C-alpha positions as semicolon CSV with decimal commas, in nm:
position;residue;x (nm);y (nm);z (nm)
1;M;23,699;7,115;12,607
2;S;23,403;7,155;12,843
3;V;23,180;7,370;12,627
4;A;22,942;7,094;12,529
5;T;22,595;7,193;12,427
6;S;22,456;6,969;12,705
7;G;22,178;6,847;12,481
8;V;22,019;7,191;12,479
9;G;22,107;7,290;12,126
10;P;22,394;7,411;11,913
11;I;22,627;7,702;11,961
12;V;22,483;7,949;11,712
13;L;22,736;8,195;11,573
14;V;22,573;8,496;11,409
15;G;22,827;8,662;11,182
16;A;23,137;8,484;11,049
17;G;23,345;8,790;10,962
18;N;23,686;8,868;11,110
19;M;23,592;8,840;11,477
20;G;23,325;8,573;11,445
21;G;23,547;8,374;11,213
22;A;23,839;8,399;11,456
23;M;23,619;8,272;11,739
24;L;23,489;7,985;11,526
25;A;23,840;7,883;11,424
26;G;23,946;7,891;11,789
27;W;23,651;7,680;11,899
28;L;23,716;7,416;11,637
29;K;24,088;7,410;11,715
30;S;24,011;7,370;12,086
31;G;23,812;7,054;12,020
32;I;23,452;7,169;11,987
33;S;23,284;6,955;11,726
34;G;23,163;7,127;11,412
35;A;22,842;6,928;11,454
36;D;22,770;7,137;11,765
37;V;22,800;7,468;11,577
38;L;22,548;7,643;11,354
39;V;22,680;7,945;11,162
40;L;22,425;8,207;11,060
41;D;22,573;8,439;10,799
42;P;22,432;8,560;10,465
43;G;22,761;8,514;10,281
44;P;23,077;8,396;10,457
45;A;23,409;8,451;10,283
46;P;23,538;8,153;10,080
47;A;23,799;8,060;10,341
48;M;23,540;8,067;10,617
49;A;23,291;7,868;10,411
50;A;23,563;7,608;10,357
51;L;23,636;7,593;10,731
52;I;23,266;7,547;10,807
53;A;23,236;7,267;10,552
54;E;23,562;7,098;10,654
55;H;23,448;7,061;11,014
56;G;23,090;6,964;10,941
57;A;22,932;7,275;11,091
58;R;22,594;7,379;10,960
59;H;22,562;7,704;10,767
60;V;22,232;7,891;10,729
61;T;22,139;8,238;10,608
62;S;21,848;8,289;10,850
63;A;21,732;8,141;11,179
64;P;21,601;7,789;11,115
65;E;21,273;7,674;11,264
66;G;21,277;7,443;11,564
67;V;21,629;7,532;11,681
68;T;21,705;7,664;12,029
69;A;22,063;7,775;12,086
70;S;22,266;7,669;12,386
71;V;22,483;7,975;12,319
72;L;22,375;8,252;12,084
73;F;22,700;8,429;11,995
74;L;22,640;8,765;11,825
75;A;22,938;8,879;11,618
76;V;22,780;9,134;11,385
77;K;22,863;9,504;11,363
78;P;22,672;9,727;11,605
79;Q;22,534;9,933;11,317
80;V;22,335;9,635;11,185
81;M;22,248;9,471;11,516
82;G;21,903;9,632;11,528
83;A;21,814;9,485;11,190
84;V;21,950;9,139;11,273
85;L;21,814;9,076;11,623
86;P;21,439;9,051;11,549
87;G;21,500;8,744;11,335
88;L;21,689;8,567;11,614
89;A;21,431;8,570;11,894
90;T;21,313;8,217;11,814
91;L;21,662;8,083;11,886
92;V;21,649;8,194;12,251
93;G;21,507;7,955;12,511
94;P;21,515;7,924;12,890
95;Q;21,862;7,764;12,888
96;T;22,019;7,988;12,622
97;V;22,301;8,227;12,706
98;V;22,340;8,521;12,468
99;V;22,691;8,657;12,411
100;S;22,740;8,983;12,220
101;V;23,070;9,130;12,103
102;A;22,908;9,438;11,944
103;A;23,054;9,762;12,076
104;G;22,808;9,989;12,253
105;K;22,502;9,766;12,233
106;T;22,374;9,730;12,587
107;L;22,212;9,432;12,752
108;G;21,893;9,636;12,767
109;F;21,905;9,678;12,389
110;L;21,953;9,305;12,342
111;Q;21,670;9,226;12,583
112;S;21,434;9,458;12,397
113;H;21,466;9,228;12,096
114;L;21,538;8,887;12,246
115;G;21,351;8,901;12,578
116;D;21,483;8,825;12,925
117;A;21,770;8,579;12,906
118;A;22,111;8,506;13,044
119;M;22,335;8,754;12,862
120;V;22,701;8,847;12,841
121;R;22,854;9,154;12,679
122;A;23,209;9,083;12,570
123;M;23,476;9,289;12,398
124;P;23,762;9,098;12,236
125;N;24,021;9,261;12,011
126;T;24,166;9,176;11,672
127;P;24,473;8,982;11,796
128;A;24,207;8,719;11,869
129;M;24,263;8,621;11,505
130;I;24,599;8,473;11,607
131;G;24,495;8,356;11,953
132;R;24,666;8,651;12,123
133;G;24,373;8,876;12,202
134;I;24,224;8,978;12,534
135;T;23,855;9,002;12,614
136;G;23,662;9,201;12,873
137;A;23,324;9,056;12,971
138;F;23,021;9,141;13,184
139;A;22,737;8,904;13,271
140;N;22,385;8,989;13,380
141;A;22,224;8,843;13,693
142;M;22,076;8,549;13,500
143;V;22,422;8,411;13,421
144;G;22,504;8,162;13,695
145;H;22,841;8,007;13,773
146;D;22,810;7,723;13,522
147;L;22,700;7,947;13,235
148;R;22,974;8,196;13,312
149;A;23,234;7,919;13,305
150;R;23,092;7,797;12,976
151;V;23,111;8,141;12,817
152;N;23,459;8,190;12,960
153;D;23,569;7,868;12,785
154;L;23,431;7,997;12,455
155;L;23,597;8,336;12,488
156;K;23,936;8,221;12,612
157;V;24,021;8,045;12,284
158;S;24,135;8,389;12,164
159;G;24,332;8,483;12,477
160;P;24,276;8,583;12,842
161;V;23,931;8,689;12,964
162;E;23,882;8,965;13,223
163;W;23,538;8,986;13,387
164;V;23,429;9,334;13,497
165;D;23,182;9,428;13,770
166;S;22,979;9,689;13,580
167;E;22,830;9,694;13,233
168;A;22,954;10,053;13,200
169;D;23,308;9,918;13,232
170;I;23,267;9,742;12,896
171;D;23,271;10,081;12,722
172;S;23,606;10,153;12,888
173;V;23,735;9,808;12,790
174;T;23,626;9,883;12,434
175;A;23,817;10,212;12,438
176;L;24,133;10,064;12,587
177;S;24,184;9,710;12,458
178;G;23,908;9,674;12,199
179;S;24,036;9,969;11,995
180;G;24,387;9,944;12,136
181;P;24,553;9,746;11,855
182;A;24,488;10,040;11,621
183;Y;24,676;10,269;11,858
184;V;24,976;10,035;11,850
185;F;24,969;10,009;11,472
186;Y;24,958;10,388;11,450
187;L;25,253;10,406;11,689
188;V;25,449;10,197;11,437
189;E;25,351;10,438;11,162
190;C;25,461;10,738;11,370
191;M;25,792;10,579;11,466
192;A;25,865;10,487;11,105
193;E;25,785;10,838;10,984
194;A;26,009;10,987;11,253
195;G;26,286;10,752;11,142
196;R;26,238;10,862;10,781
197;K;26,264;11,226;10,885
198;A;26,583;11,137;11,073
199;G;26,738;11,023;10,744
200;L;26,651;10,655;10,707
201;R;26,496;10,505;10,395
202;A;26,121;10,477;10,441
203;D;26,116;10,098;10,395
204;L;26,399;10,046;10,642
205;A;26,241;10,280;10,896
206;M;25,916;10,085;10,873
207;R;26,090;9,749;10,921
208;L;26,280;9,880;11,221
209;A;25,967;10,028;11,379
210;R;25,752;9,723;11,307
211;E;25,996;9,471;11,449
212;T;26,078;9,690;11,747
213;V;25,714;9,713;11,852
214;A;25,647;9,346;11,781
215;G;25,955;9,240;11,975
216;A;25,882;9,470;12,266
217;G;25,529;9,333;12,281
218;E;25,658;8,977;12,292
219;L;25,908;9,069;12,564
220;L;25,625;9,226;12,764
221;H;25,420;8,908;12,708
222;Q;25,693;8,676;12,829
223;S;25,850;8,884;13,106
224;P;25,722;8,875;13,465
225;D;25,818;9,243;13,500
226;D;25,563;9,520;13,454
227;A;25,586;9,774;13,176
228;S;25,747;10,046;13,388
229;K;26,025;9,809;13,498
230;L;26,092;9,702;13,138
231;R;26,105;10,069;13,036
232;Q;26,354;10,145;13,311
233;N;26,569;9,851;13,202
234;V;26,613;10,014;12,859
235;T;26,681;10,361;12,996
236;S;27,037;10,454;13,090
237;P;27,071;10,783;13,283
238;G;27,167;11,060;13,046
239;G;27,142;10,830;12,744
240;T;26,952;10,839;12,417
241;T;26,642;10,666;12,553
242;A;26,626;10,908;12,844
243;A;26,641;11,200;12,600
244;A;26,347;11,062;12,403
245;L;26,146;10,980;12,715
246;A;26,193;11,334;12,842
247;V;25,982;11,441;12,544
248;L;25,730;11,154;12,557
249;M;25,678;11,179;12,933
250;A;25,656;11,559;12,955
251;D;25,338;11,721;13,087
252;D;25,230;11,779;12,726
253;G;25,366;11,444;12,608
254;I;25,197;11,119;12,521
255;Q;24,995;11,051;12,841
256;P;24,743;11,336;12,802
257;I;24,703;11,244;12,436
258;F;24,621;10,883;12,523
259;T;24,388;10,992;12,802
260;A;24,195;11,213;12,560
261;A;24,193;10,945;12,287
262;I;24,055;10,673;12,514
263;A;23,796;10,914;12,656
264;A;23,682;10,989;12,299
265;A;23,659;10,619;12,217
266;R;23,459;10,552;12,533
267;Q;23,221;10,836;12,453
268;R;23,168;10,693;12,104
269;A;23,095;10,349;12,252
270;E;22,828;10,510;12,469
271;E;22,682;10,687;12,164
272;L;22,656;10,356;11,977
273;A;22,410;10,240;12,242
274;N;22,155;10,494;12,117
């Protein structure tokens, strides 16, 4: 894979939790050598520590002296980013590209701690842990074509990458796809509860709801048809699906609820910048 460090320095991953760990696993699986990766984390989980050791990556608990990152990949929670960044400034050099997956933390915030540098804000989602995520990304003006391609290669190990034209769009990406898996999981919960209230055993209702949503998602993934066409394919005029959709698609149905929910998530992403 063409994400070599080009002699500049290692890929430095800051934070090896769920998202950082998923990215690391994807990089190693894609063919990046563990020798080209430095993991900075105060206490990785045992499984992650084993992965780091197995592939010969270097693990440190603070920024080592004399190291300049080729890619500084920030995968820590936004709430602790302000405390973590000051200790990372020495890792940033003229050829470093900084990639942050922290919700709400702007490029201006990163620059205030790390200085002017090529920077990318990215927002993956948790299906990245199984290589089925999607990531929205925005690059500042210092990210040229080659650096953008390099970051794209790093991000795409977890699924497709969509580049947006405005940094403000990242907050909307966060609200839609970044938080989106939780909406789907809650949909399963709601469907299962409705099935229970319709007379099914709770465990059976949950299995039916879970597999229905998982299967529908896989059909959507594999089909060339868009979601509306797939919906229409299931819906016979005057049938049971049509009766349910008459409720879900009413003026006070699910669309205004989702619109309000995603607006609330976007507002919260903006608040996290402060």
